[in-house]
N, C-alpha and C positions, 0 to 999 in steps of 0.2 A: 177576691175574685181574681183568677188571670186570665187575662185578655186572652180570645181565641184568633190566631195568624192566620188570615189568610191567604194560603201560599201562592194560588192563581192568579193576585196580585201581587203580591209582595216580590217574590220571585221571577213568575215566569212571562207575564204578559199575555194567560192564556183564559182562554173560556173555560168553562167546567166541564162542558163535554168535549172537551181534549180529548185524543186517545189517551192511553194507561202507556204507548209508546213509546212518544213524540215527548209527553212528558217526563218520564223517566230519560228520556237522552237528552233534552234539556238542561234537565237537572242534574247528568251526569258533565254536561260540560261544562254547565256550572261551577259545579265543584272542582274541577280541572281548574279554571283560573283562577278561582277564590285563590286556591291553594296555591299559586305560581304565584299571587298579588299578598298575599299572605308574608310569603316568606320577608317581603320590600320592607324596610324601619321606617319610612313615613308617617306621616299625617292618619292614612284613612288604616292602616295597620288593627287597631282591634276594630274597629266598624266591618272588619272584612274577617275576624276570627269570629264576629257575632255572625256574621252572614250566612259561613262558615256550617256554622251549627247548628241555622236555620236548616241550612240544603240534606243538612244530615237529617233531622227529625222531618223533613218532606220526606227524602227517600223511606223512610221506614214507615210512612202514608203511607206514600203510593208506590209499596214494593207488590202487590195484589190487588184483585180488583174488588175485593173483601174490602177489607183493609180501607179503599180510597171509598167504597160505597157510605161506608160510617163518620168516613173524613165530612165528609158532602154530607152526610143527614144531621152530622153537629154544627157543620160551619151554617146550616141552613137556619138552626135555631139557634144558632149563636147571633147573625144577622137580624133575626127575628127581635131577640132578647136586647140586644145593641149592645153585646159582648164583644165582638170581631174589632179588635186594638185598632186607637184611633190616634193614637202618639203621632206627634206632629212627623210625615213624613219626612224622611231623609233621600232628598229626592240626587243628588252625588250617588249617594249609594245605590238606588232605585235605577238611576243610570248607567250603572256599570254591568248592574245585573239583568238588564236588558239587551245592549251592550255582548256581552257573555253568552247571550243565547241565542242568540243573531235576531233581537226583534230593532229594526232599526228604527223605522218610523215609533214607533214606542219607546226607543233612546233618544232620538233626537226633543222627542217632546219634555223628558224626563230630566237631559243634559239643558234645556232654556229653562224649566224648570228652577233648575240648581243653580246655575248661571246667577236666575230673579233672586232667589231665598242666599245665596252667598256671594255675592260680586265681587268682595275682598277678595276671596281664599282664592289659591290658582287648581284645586281640584276638579272644582266643576269645568274649569275653563278644560282642563286634562282631559277628562272623559267627551267631552263635545269635541275634543281637535282630534278622539280619534275614532267617534261615532262620526267626523267628517270627514275621517278617511276611508274609514268602512262604504260610507256611502258618496264617495268616487269627488269629495267636493275640495279639492286640494287645495285652491285660494282661502277659502273658509277654514279648512283646519290650520294652516299656516296663522291666520289671521288670531286663533282661539289660541296653537299654543307662545303665538308671542305676550299675548297677553298674561298668560299662565309665568310666562316667564318674566312676567313685569309682576307681577303681584307674589310671586312668593321670595319674599326679600328676606323669611329667614330659611332661604336654603333648605326647609322642610323634606319640600316633595323635589328637590333639585334631579334626583334619576327619573323618575315619573316626568318631569318639564322635560328636561334632553333630550330623553330618548323621543317624547313625542313629537319634538321639534327636530330632532333626526329624521323623524319619518317624513312627517311634513315636507320639509326640503327636496327631502330623496323623491317623495314621490312629483312634488312640483317639476324637477329637470328630467324624469320619467315618463311623465305624460304632459304636460303643460307647451303648448306650441310660439314659435315668436323669441323662445328666450333662452339664454347661453345654460344647458341642462348644467354642466361642466363647473358652473360657478353655483348652484344650488348643491351639486357633490360637493363641494367643498366644505359649505356651509355645513350638510350633514354630518360629514365627517368629525369636525367641532364639535357638531353637539355630541354626538356616537365618544369622541374621545374623554370630554368631559362628566357626561354619564357616568363611563369605566372610569374614573377617575374617585365618582363615589359609591357608586356598584357593590351591594353586596355581594356574597357567592353565589348566591342565588340570582341578582339581576345580571348578573356578568354575559352570562352564556347565550340569553338571548339577545344582550344587547351586538355580543361580539358576532351572532348569528343575521344581525340586522345589517351591521356596518359590510358585512364581508360581500352582499347586497350591491353597496358602494361601490365597492373598490373594482365587483364586476363589470358595471355598466363602464366605469375607468378604464376598464381594461387591465385591470392589474389583476389579473388572473389565480399568479401568486400570492398574491394577500387576500385574499377572499378566500384561500383554500387553507391557511394557517390560522385567519379569524375562525372556521368554522372548525378546525381541530383544537383550537384553543374552545371553545364553547361545549366542545366535547369532553375536553378536560378537564373540567371546574370539578373538584371536590365539594361538589353536591348535588343530591337526586333532581336533577328537573322534571316537568310534566313531558309527557309523553309526547304530544304534538310538537314542542319544542326540539327535544331529541333526532323525533323521526324525521324532522324537517331541514335539522342539521348533518342526517344521515345524507337526503339526498343531495341536498347543496353539496355537500364532501364529494359524494360521487359523480358528479358534475362537474365538481371543478377539476377533480382530476383527469374526469374525459375529455374537457378543454384544453388541458394542457398537455393532455399526451397527443393532442391534432382534434378533437370532435369526430366526429363519420368517415370512417375507414373509407376509400375509396378505391376500386374494382387495380387501378393500377397507380396506387400508391409501394413507396416502398416501406416494407411493415417492420424491416430491421428495427428503426431509431425506436417508431410507436411500440413494439414489443416491450424493445431495453424503459420509454419512460417507462409503461405499465409496471413492468416486475421491479423501478426501481420506488415508484409512489406505492406499491402494495409492500415490499420492504422496509420502508419509512414508516406506514401506517403501523405496520405490526410490532415495532417498539415504542409507538405513539402510548402516552397516559392515558388512554381514551375511556372511556366507561367501555366494559366488557363485551356486553350487546351491540352496543354499536361497531366496536370494532370488529366481533363476528361478523356481522351483516355485508357492512364492506368489502371486509377484505374477500368474502366468499362472489361478490359482484363480480373485484378483482380477479379470481383465479376464474371464472368463467369468462370473463373477458380474455385473459391471458389464453384461455384454451383453445375461445373460438378465433384467436388472433392466429393464434401455431395453429391450430387447422385450415383458415384461412390462406396463410404464407402456403404452409403444406399443399395446396389446391392450388396455387399460384405458380408456384417451381414446378408443377406436373402440366400447370396448361403454357407454359411455357416454355417447356420443352417438347410437349404437341405441337405447337403454332409452330418452333421452330424444323420439326419434317418438309422435307421440302420432296413436290411431286418430280415424275419421271420428266426431264425433257424429249421436246418434240415425240412424233410416232411411235410408239409400238413396231420394234424393228420386227421382219417377220423371216418366218423360217427358209434358210437360203437351197431352196428347192433345186433351182438351176443350178449349183455350184454345187448340189450334192452329186446330182446326174453329170454334171460334166466329171465330175470324180470319178465315178463306178465307170462312166465309159472310157474316160481314158486310163484305168486300171487295164480294163480289158484289151485296150489298145498295146499298152506297156507292153505285155505281157506276148505280144504278137513279134513287138520289134526288138525285144531281148532275143527273138530266135533268128533274126537278120542281121543286130548290129547291137552289140551288148555299149556300147556308147548312148545308143539313140535311146536306149530301152532304160541306161540312170536317168538321161535325161528327160527322158518320159514321168520316169519315178520321183522325180528333184521337183516336175513342175504338178507331179498331183498331193506331192506333198505339203507344198504350198498351197494348195487349193485346200486340204484338208487341213493347215490352222485357221484360215479364212475362214473354215468354216465354224471350227470351233469355239476362236473368236466371235463370233457373229453369232451362236448361240448359246456363248456365255454372256452379251451383251442383254440377249435379248432375257434369258433367266435374269438378270440384274435389275435390269429394267421392270421386268413384274414381278420382283420380290420388291422395290421403290413402292413400286403404287401399290401393292398390296401394305409394306407400312404406313406408304401419306393415307389409305383411306383408317387404318386402323388409326394413326394420330386424328383424323377429321371426328372419326364419332368420338376417340376420349374428348376433344376439343368441347365437340355439343355438350356430352354426359357432366362435364367440370364445369362450362358454363350453367348448365342447370343448377348445378349442386351449389355453386357460392351462389347464384338468385334465389334459392333456397336458403340460403342460410340465415338466421335472426340476423336483427340489427347487430353492427359492429360497431363499437363496443356496447354492448345492454346498459342503457340508464337506469340507476335507481332510481324506485318510485315509490309511495309513502304508501302503508298496508289498508 
């Protein structure tokens, strides 16, 4: 008689009354993580493949409420008859499963039992280190990672060991106080370098992704960018979470390399040139087509927004340069006009008495007319400049509102 598998305990650390949605969500997450681990050639590969087979069967069992109800009835009967599988528990495998589905409390217990069950094996300490990292116990994670390194004398699980050591060192540098973080970052880089030297194509993307984080902390943004490009260029299908993580981080590195958040008074020419340069460079990289499309769309959006922002800034600069008319507005020269009219009448009488006197009067009146014309023209120019200035002020206010209402520039890529 075939032993009956209790999927609730074996795979999920869930009670039998958990919702179908919760169970399927955990199973899909477990499948994705196990599929990633199954690519690795270490000591756990066969066990991982067996777990994947169990997950596939569990997904069929929990495909709908009717199927689940039938399974629950059979499980109760199996427990009553004693036919539930009672083979020795592989606590390392169970710790991985609990870790993958996010039950850190259960994973910690399983990891402790795994170390007790196989104290001479590196892998229980590897999974324990990952669980400690998830639980933010950085020092304990490093201790477990170091123990795994010492125990892996066959170098069978060297990639797993060096990956978790690199991550533990990185987390120590990032979160522990009263230490020199750069020293831990250097050790992290050394561990990742060793992992890369032995990694299979399916593992390299994950290592590049993690190493890029270390480079970013060290301020080596270009190296972080190059690692994420390499992670998306491996000739191997990688899990969705990893691919999306690499995409988001790569876009962020471009964002940082191009100057980060754009300020109102920054020179946009160099920023635009940088974005265009990286856009063209990434177009020619052999990264996954879907990833390239997503990243290029993000860069094209940012380039369009930056061009729009640049146009606003040019218009704002022109509007702000318009000066208002200086001094008080000139009055209409009414007195001069009256003098001119009266003088003209007087000059007509002077002509009858003396031609010379009349000519002199006409010359004087002509001077007054020229003065009046200049004053009227000056007043017109003043009014025209005042109109231009007020119009420019309104444009400045409008452009400032449009700039303030623009979305964040550049817009950083986010996970789906």
